[in-house]
Structures are given as structure tokens and as C-alpha cells.
C-alpha positions in Angstrom: -8.4 -0.5 38.4 -9.9 2.0 35.9 -8.4 1.9 32.4 -9.3 4.6 29.9 -10.5 3.3 26.6 -11.6 5.4 23.6 -13.9 5.1 20.7 -12.4 6.9 17.6 -14.1 7.8 14.4 -12.5 9.8 11.7 -12.2 10.3 7.9 -8.9 9.5 6.2 -8.3 11.2 2.9 -5.8 10.1 0.3 -6.2 9.6 -3.4 -4.4 6.2 -3.5 -5.4 4.7 -0.3 -5.7 1.0 0.3 -8.5 0.1 2.7 -7.1 -3.3 3.7 -3.6 -1.9 4.3 -5.0 0.8 6.6 -7.0 -1.7 8.6 -4.1 -4.1 8.9 -1.8 -1.3 10.2 -4.4 -0.4 12.9 -5.2 -3.9 14.2 -2.2 -3.8 16.6 -3.5 -0.6 18.2 -7.2 -1.2 18.7 -10.2 -3.5 18.7 -13.3 -3.6 16.6 -11.4 -1.9 13.7 -13.7 -0.9 10.8 -12.4 0.8 7.7 -15.0 1.5 5.0 -15.3 3.6 1.9 -16.8 7.0 2.5 -19.9 7.4 0.3 -18.7 10.6 -1.4 -17.6 9.3 -4.8 -14.2 10.4 -6.2 -13.0 11.9 -2.9 -10.7 9.0 -1.9 -11.9 9.0 1.7 -12.2 6.2 4.1 -14.2 6.2 7.3 -12.3 4.6 10.2 -13.8 3.5 13.5 -12.1 1.6 16.3 -11.7 1.3 20.1 -8.2 1.9 21.5 -6.2 2.7 24.7 -3.9 5.0 22.8 -5.6 7.5 20.4 -2.3 9.4 19.7 -0.6 6.3 18.3 -3.7 5.5 16.1 -3.6 9.1 14.7 0.2 8.9 14.1 -0.1 5.6 12.2 -3.2 6.8 10.2 -1.5 10.1 9.2 1.1 8.0 7.3 -1.7 7.2 4.8 -3.2 10.6 4.3 -4.9 13.6 5.9 -7.1 13.0 9.0 -10.4 14.9 9.4 -13.8 14.9 11.0 -12.4 13.4 14.2 -14.7 12.2 17.0 -13.2 10.8 20.2 -15.4 9.4 23.0 -14.2 7.9 26.3 -15.6 4.4 26.9 -16.3 3.3 30.5 -14.7 0.0 31.3 
């Protein structure tokens, strides 16, 4: 049976964002979760990358932390 899986990459913007809190909240919804500081100083941005079966839920959870931008979604063949 074919299961659709997606690779998500996006920027999460919020002035008072906690990198570990974001990562912890996404661990239940994906694999290979990476949350790192965006290199633009003073912007308060995080780069987020993960693999998931449910992109909509990941975006809903992430939106609770700030504004989502620069979204890239790729389907992964499983």
C-alpha cells in the first residue's frame, strides 16, 4: 500500500520563540525534526525541517508559535 509522506521546510517567525519548545511540540507529528536558528540576526526566525504524514497539522501546531513563511513541501516516495 502506498502512503504519502511529505518533507516540510519553512521559516517560523516570532520575537520570543523557544527553539526546543517548537521541536518538542512537533515530535509527535513527524520524523527527523530539525529546528535551528535562521542566520539572519535579530529577526527571531527559526528554520524548521521534518518529514510527516500530515502537513496541515504540522502547520497548525507551528502557527501557535508565530508566523509561517517560505514554505517548501515535497512528497517523499515510500
